N, C-alpha and C positions, 0 to 999 in steps of 0.2 A: 503493499500499499504505500501512497505518498499523498500528503496533504496539499492543500492549494498554496500555502505559503512556500513550501519546498518546490513546487512547481515553478513559481515565480522566481525564487531564489536561483535555483539551478536551471532555469530557462529550458525546461522540458515539459511535455504535456503527459498527463496521466495515461491517457489512451495509448500512448506510444511506450510508456515505460512498464506499465504493470504487465507482467507475463513475459517481457523480454529479458535477454541475458544482460546483467547489469553493466557488462563491458560496452555494450552498445547503447543502452539507455542513458548512462550517467557520463557526466564529463570525465575524461581520461584521468585527471588527477584524483577525482573521487574513487574511480574504479581501482587505481594504483593503491589507494589507502586501504580499501577492502581486501585487496590481494595479500597487502602486508599483515592484515589482521588475521586473514586465513592461516598465514605462516606462523605468526606469533601467538595468536590467541589472546592478546593484551589490547587494552583500549588504545586507539590511535586518535591523536590530535594534530590537526594542521589548519594552517591558512591558506585560502584559495582565492584567486581572481577570476571572476566569470565575465568574460568579454561577450557584450551583446552588441550587435550591428547598430550603428547609430546612436549608442548611448555610452555613458561613462561605465568603467569597469566597476563591478560590485565586489567588495571584498567580504569573504565569509570565513567564519571560523567553524571548523568542522570537528565533531567527536563522533567516533564510530566505536560502537560497544558490540560485543557479542550478545545474542539472545540464546538463553539455554532453556531446557525443559523444565518442567515443575520440579523434578527430582535434582536437577542440575547435573545430570550425568552426561548429557550430549548437548551439543549446540544446534540450534534450530534456524539460525539466520543472523542478521545484523541489524542494528539501529543506527541510522545517520542522523545526527542533530546539526542543523545549521543555524549560524548566528550571524546577524548582520554587524559586522565589526565596524563599518564606517559610522553607524548610528552610535554604538557604544563608545567609540573613540571620540565623536563630537560630544557626547554628554561628559566624558572624562575631561576633555579640553574645557568645557563650560565650567566644570567643577574647579578645575585648577585656576581658571581666569577669575572666578568668584573668590577662591581663596586668596589669590593675589590682590584682588580689589580690597577686600578685608584687611589684609595686612598692611596695604598701603594706607587705607583710611586710618588705621590705628597708628601708624607711624607718624603720619601727618599731623593728626590731631594731638598726640603727645608732643611732637615737636614745636607746635603752636603754642601749646599750653605754658610752656617755660617763659618765653618772652612776653606773653600775655599776662602772667602773674606780676610780672615786674612792672608793666604798664599800669595795671590795676593798683598795685600797692603805691606807686609814686602819685597816681592822680589822687587816690584817697588822702595821701599826706599833704597833698597841696589844698585839697579842699577843706581839711581840718585846720587850716591857718586861721588863727583867732587874733593875730596882731595886725590885721590890714596889710600885710606885706604883699599879698596877690591882688593885683588890681581887678575891678569889677569885670571888665571886658575879658581878661584872661580867665577868671573863674567861670564865666560862661562857656568858654572854649574847653576848659578842663572838665566841666561837668558833661558836656557832650562826649569827650574822650572816655570818660568813666562810664557813661550810659552805654556807648557802643561797645565798649570792652566787656561789659557785663552781658550784653546781648550776645556777643561772640562766644563768651564762656558758655552760655546756654547751648549755642549751636554745637560747639565742641562736645558738650556732655551727651547731646542727642546722638552724634555720630558715634562716640565711644560706645554708647548704650546699644546702638544698633549692631556694632561689630560683635559686642558681647552676646547679644541676643541671637545673632546668626550663627554664632560658634557654640550656642549652648553653655555659655559661661555667666550669665546673668545672675548676679549674687543677691540672696535674700537672707536677711538676718531677722529672724521672727522673734517678737517678743509680745507680751500681754499689755494692752493698753486700751483706755476708753477712746474710741474712735472720734467722740466729740472733742476730745482735746487736740487730737490732729487737725480736726476741721478748724477749730479756734485759732491754732498756730499758723495755718495756712492764710486765713482770713486776715490776721494781724500783719503777715508778711506782704500781702498784696494791698492793703489798705490805702498806700499812697497812689497806686493806680486807680483804685476804686473812686477815691476822692477827686482826682485829677478830671475824671469824666462825670462827676457829680452823680454817680449812680446810687440808688437806694437799695441797700441790702437787707433782706429778710432771712432770719435763721428760725428754722422749725426743727429744733433737734430733741429728739426723744431722750429725757434723762435716764429712763430706764433701759437704754441700750446695753449698758454694761460693758466690762472689758472683753476684747477680742484678741486672738492671736493673729498678729499681722507682721509683716515686714514693714515697719513704721516709716523708714527712709522712702521706701518704693511707693507705699500709698499716699505719703506726702507728695512725692513727685507726681503721681496721679492726679490727685485733686488740685495741685497747684497748675498743672497743665490745663485740667478742664475749666477751673475758676478763671484762668488768665484768658482762654478763649471766649468765656462769657463775657468778660470785661471789654475784651478787644472788639467782638462783633455785636456789641450792643451800643446804639447810638447814645451820646451824652443824655444824662437825666433818666436813663432806662432803670428797670428792676431787676435784680437777681435774687433768687430764693434758693437757699441751701437747706435741704432736709436730710434727716436721718432717722431710720426706725429699724425694729426687728420685722423680718419678713419670713414667709413660708419656707420649707426646705425646698431644695431643687428635687425634680422628679427622681425617684428611685433612691432618695436619701432621706434621713431622718434627723440630719443636722440643721438647726435654725440658721438663718441667713441675715445678714446685715444689708439694708439698701440705703445707699446715699445717692440723692438726686441734685443736681445743679440745674436750675431752670432760669432761663433769661427771655426777656421779650425783645430780643434783637432781630437781626436780619433774617435769621432762618435759613434753612437748606432745602433745596428742590429734592423731591422724592428721588429722582434719578441720580443724585449725587451722594445720597446717604452711605452707600457702600464705599464710596471713594475717601471718605473721612479716615477710614482706618487703613488705607493703603500708603505704603511707604512712598516718601517724596511727593505726595499728592496734597495740594492745598485748594480747599473749595472756598473761594472767596470773592468779593466783588472788587472793583478798582478802588472804590472808596475805601475799603478796609485792607487794602494790600499790605502785606508784610513780607519781610525778607527772610522769613523762617524756613526750616528745612523740610517740613511737611512730615516730620517723623513722630511728633509728640503723640498722636492718637494711635498709632501703631505701636509705639513702646507702651502706652497705657493699656492697650489690649493684652500685650505680652504679660505685663505685670499681673493684671487682674485674672487672665485666664489660665496662663501657664503657672505664674507664681502662687496664686492663691485659690485655684480651682473655681473661679467664679465666671461672671460674664458682665460685658459692658455693651450697652446699646444706646441708641439715639432715638429720640421722637421729635420731629421738626416739621415746621410748616413754614414755606417761603413768605418772609416779611412778618411773620408772627412769632418768631423765637424758637429756641431749641431747649430740649430737655435731655441731659445725659444722666443715664442711670448706671450705678456701679452696684452690683450685688455679689456679695463673697460669704462663704460659710463662716460662722462666728467661732469655731473651733478648728 
């Protein structure tokens, strides 16, 4: 017998091959391998180029094994397995290129971090001047340098997290803590941006949520990214509501869950773009709210929530009427 895939790979037809002597039906190199198997009785492996008129050569990997009777006492034939080496080599090449890309990103971001740390330190020192030695105009320039340096630090952190994520080396240090305290710390850190856009913030935190086992730094990162997006994509004077509560277990589980939502009345997202939000290097935004971010933050959030905490993250949004981001994770 011969299957249709082998017909294509070996460029032969079933009706010509079945019942014919294999020396006539199969390519010469394949027949030679079968002859060797007849002589040695061992498995034969080889590579073979099949030349087809008007088409590029096809490179195959062949493994020829003996078939034996049920009691193993006699040989009843051969099994020839063909593999498309060109495809497997292309896949291997892509994997090598992907690894090189990750190594390059990691190297570049680490090299950038060292001079950037110095820039941030010196700009902070100049901004701490209390004796008026830094002229007002210079202070404005230094503030811009410090602000842009801080933004570049966030971009570098996102790229480093991406390389760790793809290498399966994202670190999680779990500890028990009240998630409302984490939310409070995130709100405090982003209060200047909130006040700058005159947003109204509402907190609806369930005091009975209790302590949960979390990777605190990672959940802080998730909530910071989500809250920052809510501030960024909500016009001045908008409203943002952050809530937390206990929720039902996931299907096929008895462990209660924690549900945190961040709701805004901002620009919203069109239904066809919802899935793009969690794609790497994708940014769904209008020109009015354009940002020079990497488009990695929500992809990293999904990794942290789903892979790191066994939870799920999803969006509910309507264009022009705001977005709600939901994060649900087991509490233990």
